[in-house]
N, C-alpha and C positions, 0 to 999 in steps of 0.2 A: 504494500500499499504505500502511497506517496506520503511523504512527510511534509507537511505544509504548515509554516509559521508565518503569519503576517509580518511582513518587513516593517520596522519602526517607521520609515518613510513613508509607507503606504498608509498605516494606521493615523500618523499625524495629519497626513492630507484628508483622510475620512473625517476625523474629527474637526478639522478646520472648516471642512464644507459642511457638515450637517450638525456639528455641535456635541457629537457622542459617537462611540464605536459603532453601534447599531442602530440602524432606523426601527427596526422591528423589536421594540420591547416586549410586545406581548403578541403571541400568534393564537388567535381565536380560533379554535379547531372547527366551530360552526361555519367558518368562512374560509377555511383552509383546505389545501390538498398537497399532498407529497406526490410529485410528478416525476416518474421513473423512466428515464428515457433509455431505449436501445439496449436493454440488458438481455439480448438475444444471443443465441449461440454463435451467430456470424461474428460478433463483437467480443464475445467472452469466453466462449469455450474452446479448450485446447485442440489444435489441428486446423483451425479455421485461419486463412491468410490475413484476416483483418483483426483478430483477436489480440486483446490486452491483457497480460497476467495481472495487472493491477485491478482490473475490472472484477476478477474472480475474488480478490482480496477485500473487496468493499462490500460483498454480498452480505455478511453478519450485519453490517451498519444499516444497510438498505433495509433488511427485513426488520431489524429492531425499530427503525424510523417508522416503517410501516405499520407494525403491530401497535405502536403508542399511538400514531394518528387515528387509526380505527378504533381503539380504545376510547380515545377522547371525543369522538364523534366527528373527527373529519373523514376526508376522502383519501383514497389512495388510486392514482392513475397510472396505468402502464403503457407507455407510448412506444409503438413498435414500428420500424421501417418496413414498409411493404412495397416491392418493385413493381408492382401490377401497372401502375400508371407512370412509372419512371419516364420512359421514354417519350410519352405523349406530353407530360408537363415539366419535365426537366431534362429534356433531351441534349442541349449543349453540354451539361455537365458530362454526360456519358460519351459523347462525340469528342469533346476537346480536352477534358481533363483526365481521361482514362484511355488507356489502350483498348483496342477492340477486344483483346483477350480478358482484360481485367473488368471491362464493362459487361460481357456476356457473364461471366463468373458472378459479378455483383447481382445481376439481375436474377439469375438462377437460384443463388443461395439465399436471397432475400425475398424470394417467392413464398407466398403463405402456405405454399404446399411442401416446401422444404423444410427440413429440420434446422436449417440455419435462421429460419424466421422465428422459431420458438424461443420463449423465455428460458434462461438458463436454468437447468435442472434443479439447483440448491435453493433458489428464490422460492418465496411462499405466497403466491398471489391467492386471493379468496374470490369467490363467486360474485361478491358484492362490491368488488372494486370495479373501476371503471377502466374501459380498454380503448386505446385509440390508435389508429394506423396512420402513419405519415408518409409522405412521399420524399421530402427534401430535408435538409439538415435541421432547419429550424421547423418546429411543428406549427409555428404560428405565422409562416409568410405566405402570402397568396393562397393558393389550393392546396397547400401542403396537407393539411388534415381539418377535421372539424374540432380541434381543440378547443378553441376559443368558444364555440357554441356550447360544448359540454361544460366548460368552466362556469360561464355565465348562467347556463340553465340549472345549475347547482348552487347558484348564489357564492361562487368561490371568488374571493379576491386576493388571497395570499396563496403564493406557490414556493414551497420548497422543493429545489431542483436537485435530483439526484440521477446517477447514470454513467453513461460513457458515451463519446469521449467529451472530457471536460471542456477542450478548447475548440469542439466542432459542434456537435448536436445539442449538447447541453448549454454551452455559452450562448449559441444562436438563439436557442429558444428562450433562455433566461433573459437575454437583451431584449428581443422583441416583446416579450411579456412586459418588461420594464416600459416599453414605449407605448404599449397598449394600456396603461394605467394599473396594471397589476403591481402588488407589492410583492418583491422577490428575494429569496434567499438562496444562494448556492451552498450546499453542505459540502465542506472541503474533504470531509473524510467518508463520504457516501458518493463522491465523483471520482473518475479515473480517466487516465489517458495513457498514452506511450512511455512518456518520460516525466520526471519531475519538473524540469525546466518549463515544458509545455503546460503543466497543471499550474504551476505557480503563476507563469504569465497570464494566463486566462483569469484565475482568481484574483490577481491584482488589480488588473484593469476593470474586471467587473465590479468590485466593491468601491472604487473611486467614483465611478460615473452612474451606476445602473442600480445597485442593490447591496444586499448584505453577503458576507461570506462568513459563516459559522460552521462550527462542529456540530454532530448530532446531538451530543451532550448539551451544547449551548442552546440548540433548538428545543430539546426536550425541556430545558429548564424555562423556556418561554412560553411553552404549549399550554394553552388554558382551556380545559374540558368544555365541550358544548353544554349549555344549561338545558336540563330536561324540562320540558314544559308540563306543569302539573295539570291533572285532569280537571276539566270542568265540573 
C-alpha cells in the first residue's frame, strides 16, 4: 500500500485557503456515499496487464469503510468500467492513445461478459449497494455514466472516493464531482495506483483546489449516523 503523508507545504496552502485542514468537519451519512471506482479484476487481480499490486492492498480499507457507511445509513456505490460503448463514445482514446493490440485487449477484458469486468474477489459488495457502469476515466463527464443521476436521486451530496487508479479514474471523477457542487474527499489509504509518486502527486493537487484528502480512520471519525425517523 502507498505510504502517503501530507507535505507540510501542501497542508499550509490548504489552511491558508480554507482556514482549516479539512473542509469536511462532519460527514452526514444520510447525504453521503462511498464511491468505489474500478476495483475490477482488470485493474486489481494478478495476471492482468493493467493491474496494480497496491490496489489489492487497499481492499481491507475499502471494505471497512463500506461496512461503516452502510451501518451509519449511507450508501455504497460500485463504479465499474464497461467497454460496450467505448468505441462509439470514446473512440479517439482507443484510436490514438492505445496501440491496436492494447485497444482490442482493453475492449475484450472490460466487456461485461469477461472476468476482467467483475469486482475483485475479496471485496464484499452487498445487494442493496448501488452499481454504476462507466465508459470513460471520469464517471461524471459527458455520457460516461448515470452516476450524477443516481447520486441526486438518492439525495447524496458528499462523496468519499476510493478505488484505482488514484491519478486517473479516481482523481478524474473526484475533480468533476467538485465542479458539480458535490463535497468530496479522496481516501488516501483506500486509493491506489502504480507508484508512490503518482499517488502523492494526485492527492497533493486535489486537496489544494478541489476537496479533502483523508485516511479511512479520519473519515470514520467524522462519519455521523443518519437519524432514524420516529414512527408517527
